[in-house]
C-alpha positions as CSV (number, residue, x, y, z in Angstrom):
1,M,-15.9,-5.6,-2.3
2,K,-13.1,-4.2,-0.2
3,Y,-9.4,-4.5,-1.1
4,L,-6.2,-4.5,1.0
5,I,-3.5,-3.8,-1.6
6,G,0.2,-4.2,-0.9
7,V,2.7,-2.3,-3.1
8,G,6.5,-2.3,-3.2
9,V,9.3,-4.5,-4.5
10,Y,10.8,-7.6,-2.9
11,V,14.4,-6.5,-3.9
12,G,14.0,-3.1,-2.2
13,Y,14.5,-4.4,1.4
14,D,12.0,-2.4,3.5
15,D,10.2,-1.3,0.4
16,S,8.8,-4.9,0.4
17,V,6.8,-4.3,3.6
18,G,3.4,-3.9,1.8
19,L,3.9,-7.1,-0.1
20,R,5.0,-9.0,3.1
21,L,2.0,-7.7,4.9
22,I,-0.3,-9.2,2.2
23,E,1.6,-12.5,2.6
24,H,1.0,-12.4,6.3
25,V,-2.7,-11.7,5.9
26,S,-3.2,-14.3,3.3
27,E,-1.2,-17.1,5.0
28,G,-2.9,-16.3,8.4
29,G,-6.4,-16.6,6.9
30,L,-7.2,-13.0,7.9
31,E,-9.1,-12.2,4.8
32,K,-12.6,-11.7,6.2
33,G,-14.9,-9.5,4.1
34,F,-12.1,-8.2,1.9
35,R,-9.5,-9.5,-0.6
36,A,-5.8,-9.1,0.0
37,V,-3.8,-8.5,-3.2
38,E,-0.2,-7.6,-4.2
39,I,0.3,-5.2,-7.1
40,G,4.1,-5.0,-6.7
41,G,5.8,-1.9,-8.1
42,N,3.6,-1.4,-11.2
43,M,1.2,1.2,-9.9
44,L,-0.8,0.9,-13.2
45,N,-2.1,-2.4,-11.8
46,L,-4.2,-0.3,-9.4
47,F,-6.5,0.5,-12.3
48,S,-7.9,-3.1,-12.1
49,Y,-9.4,-2.3,-8.7
50,L,-11.0,1.0,-9.6
51,E,-14.3,-0.5,-10.6
52,A,-18.0,-0.2,-9.8
53,G,-18.9,-2.0,-6.6
54,V,-15.6,-1.4,-4.8
55,E,-16.5,-0.1,-1.3
56,K,-13.1,0.7,0.0
57,I,-9.4,0.3,-0.7
58,L,-6.5,0.3,1.8
59,V,-3.1,0.5,0.2
60,V,-0.1,-0.5,2.3
61,D,3.4,0.7,1.4
62,S,6.6,1.9,2.8
63,A,6.6,5.7,3.2
64,K,9.3,8.1,4.2
65,M,7.5,10.3,6.7
66,G,10.3,11.3,9.1
67,K,9.1,8.9,11.7
68,A,11.1,6.2,13.5
69,P,11.7,3.0,11.5
70,G,8.7,0.8,11.8
71,D,6.2,3.5,12.8
72,Y,3.1,3.8,10.7
73,M,0.2,6.0,10.0
74,F,-3.0,6.1,8.0
75,F,-3.8,8.9,5.7
76,K,-6.0,9.8,2.7
77,P,-4.6,10.9,-0.7
78,E,-5.7,14.5,-0.2
79,Q,-3.8,14.7,3.1
80,V,-0.4,14.2,1.4
81,E,1.7,15.3,-1.5
82,S,4.1,13.1,-3.4
83,Q,7.7,14.1,-3.4
84,K,8.7,11.5,-5.9
85,V,10.2,12.7,-9.1
86,L,9.2,10.5,-12.1
87,A,10.2,10.6,-15.7
88,G,6.6,9.9,-16.8
89,V,4.1,7.1,-16.6
90,S,5.9,3.8,-16.5
91,T,5.6,0.2,-15.4
92,H,9.1,0.4,-14.0
93,E,8.6,3.1,-11.5
94,G,5.5,4.2,-9.7
95,D,3.8,6.6,-7.5
96,V,0.4,5.6,-6.3
97,L,-0.8,9.2,-5.8
98,K,0.1,10.1,-9.4
99,T,-1.5,6.9,-10.6
100,L,-4.8,7.9,-8.8
101,E,-4.6,11.4,-10.4
102,L,-4.2,9.8,-13.9
103,A,-7.1,7.5,-13.1
104,R,-9.3,10.5,-12.2
105,Q,-8.2,12.3,-15.4
106,T,-9.1,9.4,-17.6
107,G,-12.6,8.9,-16.1
108,Y,-12.1,6.1,-13.6
109,R,-14.4,6.0,-10.5
110,I,-12.2,6.4,-7.4
111,P,-13.7,4.5,-4.5
112,P,-12.9,5.6,-0.9
113,I,-9.2,5.0,-0.6
114,E,-6.8,5.2,2.3
115,F,-3.1,4.5,2.8
116,M,-1.1,2.8,5.5
117,G,2.4,4.2,5.3
118,I,5.1,2.3,7.2
119,E,8.4,4.1,7.8
120,P,11.3,2.1,6.3
121,K,14.7,1.7,8.0
122,R,16.4,1.1,4.7
123,V,15.4,1.1,1.1
124,E,18.1,-0.4,-1.1
125,P,18.6,-3.2,-3.6
126,E,18.5,-6.2,-1.2
127,M,16.1,-9.0,-0.3
128,G,14.7,-9.0,3.2
129,L,13.1,-6.8,5.7
130,S,14.7,-5.0,8.6
131,P,14.2,-6.6,12.0
132,E,12.3,-3.5,13.2
133,L,9.7,-4.0,10.6
134,E,9.8,-7.8,10.5
135,R,8.8,-8.3,14.1
136,R,5.9,-5.8,13.8
137,L,4.2,-7.5,10.8
138,P,1.5,-9.1,12.9
139,E,0.8,-5.6,14.4
140,Y,0.7,-4.0,11.0
141,A,-1.6,-6.7,9.7
142,A,-4.0,-6.4,12.6
143,A,-4.1,-2.6,12.3
144,A,-4.7,-2.8,8.5
145,V,-7.5,-5.4,8.8
146,E,-9.2,-3.4,11.6
147,R,-9.0,-0.2,9.6
148,L,-10.3,-1.8,6.4
149,T,-13.2,-3.7,8.0
150,R,-14.5,-1.3,10.6
151,G,-16.3,0.8,8.1
152,T,-14.3,4.1,7.9
153,A,-12.1,5.3,5.1
């Protein structure tokens, strides 16, 4: 099984791009050979997908990378370092890189995993998505599906 996993929060404006991408994929019938799922902002939900038989995971999230709003890139966990400061492990705040490290430390099998980071324009307590990201959702979805299904991670 392969998974396309969207993370973020709907009330975080551009932080919702991963969730909205999953909606786009699901509503467009683009799930072919993989399952598209939202885990929201609770990164501990990722543990449910770290099981035997998982071939690959692609996680889509907003990521501040110093790029132009709406630009994206693919990367592996070992290619980046989290800059997020957390109080500890919590279901109210999350860091997918730190969640993967916790999973490793507690004996979970980590399948091949990759990230699609999309540069936000704004992350603030508001519903919606900036026009720069909204208009590119089909492009993001096509790139994510291609990356997940072509056999590399």
